[in-house]
C-alpha positions as CSV (number, residue, x, y, z in Angstrom):
1,M,20.5,-17.0,1.9
2,T,17.0,-15.6,2.3
3,M,16.0,-12.0,1.7
4,T,15.7,-11.2,5.4
5,Q,19.4,-12.2,5.8
6,N,20.6,-10.2,2.8
7,Y,19.3,-6.8,3.9
8,R,20.5,-7.3,7.5
9,M,24.1,-7.5,6.4
10,C,24.2,-4.1,4.8
11,L,22.5,-2.1,7.6
12,T,24.1,0.0,10.2
13,E,23.4,-0.6,13.9
14,A,21.1,2.5,14.0
15,R,19.1,1.3,11.0
16,K,18.9,-2.3,12.5
17,R,17.4,-0.7,15.6
18,N,14.9,1.3,13.4
19,V,13.9,-1.9,11.6
20,Y,13.4,-3.6,15.0
21,I,11.2,-0.7,16.2
22,V,9.1,-0.7,13.0
23,A,8.7,-4.5,13.1
24,R,7.5,-4.2,16.7
25,L,5.0,-1.5,15.9
26,L,3.8,-3.4,12.8
27,N,3.5,-6.6,14.8
28,D,1.5,-4.9,17.5
29,S,-0.9,-3.6,14.9
30,A,-1.0,-6.8,12.9
31,S,-1.7,-8.9,15.9
32,K,-5.1,-7.3,16.2
33,S,-6.1,-8.5,12.7
34,K,-7.5,-11.9,11.8
35,L,-4.6,-12.9,9.5
36,P,-3.0,-16.2,10.4
37,A,0.2,-15.9,12.4
38,T,2.3,-17.9,9.9
39,K,1.4,-15.4,7.2
40,L,2.2,-12.4,9.4
41,S,5.6,-13.9,10.5
42,A,6.5,-14.6,6.9
43,K,5.8,-11.0,5.6
44,L,6.6,-8.9,8.7
45,P,10.5,-8.7,8.4
46,L,10.5,-7.7,4.8
47,V,7.7,-5.1,5.3
48,A,9.5,-3.7,8.3
49,Y,12.6,-3.3,6.2
50,K,10.8,-1.6,3.4
51,M,9.0,0.8,5.8
52,E,12.3,1.6,7.5
53,H,13.9,2.3,4.1
54,R,11.2,4.8,3.3
55,I,11.5,6.3,6.8
56,N,15.2,6.6,6.3
57,E,14.7,8.4,3.0
58,V,12.3,10.9,4.6
59,A,14.6,11.4,7.6
60,R,17.6,11.7,5.3
61,G,19.7,9.4,7.5
62,R,19.2,11.1,10.8
63,V,19.1,9.1,14.0
64,L,15.5,8.7,15.1
65,D,13.8,7.9,18.4
66,E,10.8,5.6,18.7
67,K,8.3,8.4,18.9
68,T,9.6,10.0,15.6
69,I,9.6,6.6,13.9
70,K,6.0,6.1,15.0
71,V,5.0,9.5,13.6
72,L,6.8,8.9,10.3
73,L,5.3,5.4,10.0
74,L,1.8,6.8,10.5
75,H,2.5,9.5,7.9
76,L,3.7,6.9,5.3
77,I,0.6,4.7,6.0
78,Q,-1.7,7.7,5.6
79,Q,0.0,8.5,2.2
80,A,-0.5,4.9,1.0
81,H,-4.1,4.9,2.1
82,R,-4.7,8.2,0.3
83,R,-3.1,6.9,-2.9
84,R,-5.1,3.7,-2.8
85,R,-8.3,5.7,-2.3
86,Q,-7.5,8.0,-5.2
87,Q,-6.8,5.1,-7.4
88,H,-10.1,3.5,-6.4
89,Q,-12.0,6.7,-7.1
90,L,-10.3,7.1,-10.5
91,Q,-11.2,3.5,-11.4
92,Q,-14.8,4.1,-10.4
93,Q,-14.9,7.2,-12.6
94,F,-13.4,5.4,-15.5
95,T,-16.0,2.5,-15.3
96,Q,-18.8,5.0,-15.0
97,Q,-17.6,6.8,-18.1
98,Q,-17.3,3.5,-19.9
99,Q,-20.9,2.6,-18.9
100,Q,-22.2,6.0,-20.0
101,Q,-20.5,5.6,-23.4
102,Q,-22.1,2.1,-23.8
103,V,-25.6,3.2,-23.1
104,P,-25.9,5.6,-26.1
105,Q,-24.4,3.0,-28.4
106,T,-27.1,0.4,-27.4
107,R,-29.9,3.0,-27.9
108,S,-28.6,3.9,-31.3
109,T,-28.4,0.3,-32.3
110,S,-31.9,-0.4,-31.1
111,A,-33.1,2.7,-33.0
112,A,-31.4,1.3,-36.1
113,V,-33.1,-2.0,-35.7
114,V,-36.5,-0.4,-35.4
115,A,-35.8,1.8,-38.4
116,A,-34.7,-1.3,-40.4
117,A,-37.8,-3.1,-39.4
118,V,-40.1,-0.3,-40.6
């Protein structure tokens, strides 16, 4: 039994409808990208389920209409984008600090080489 079949068995009808709506919205968005259709069709059901699970946590189990699902989906995507951007900025700061620490070390070693030569 594949993963897509496992999670379908434990969902209520309302949540199955939510997964369908999320999958449709994601498919509309993904169809504009240049990814191959086989890759999209393989990943889409699982991603839709994960997004619906997060939407269900935010909504605390309330029944949602399509407009609300779309708003919550956009909110989750914005959060993920913000987290990714912050991680990228932190990584850049870390590499800059590492480079700044390496520069004085190379200067001190070159000064030591000059002093040893004299």
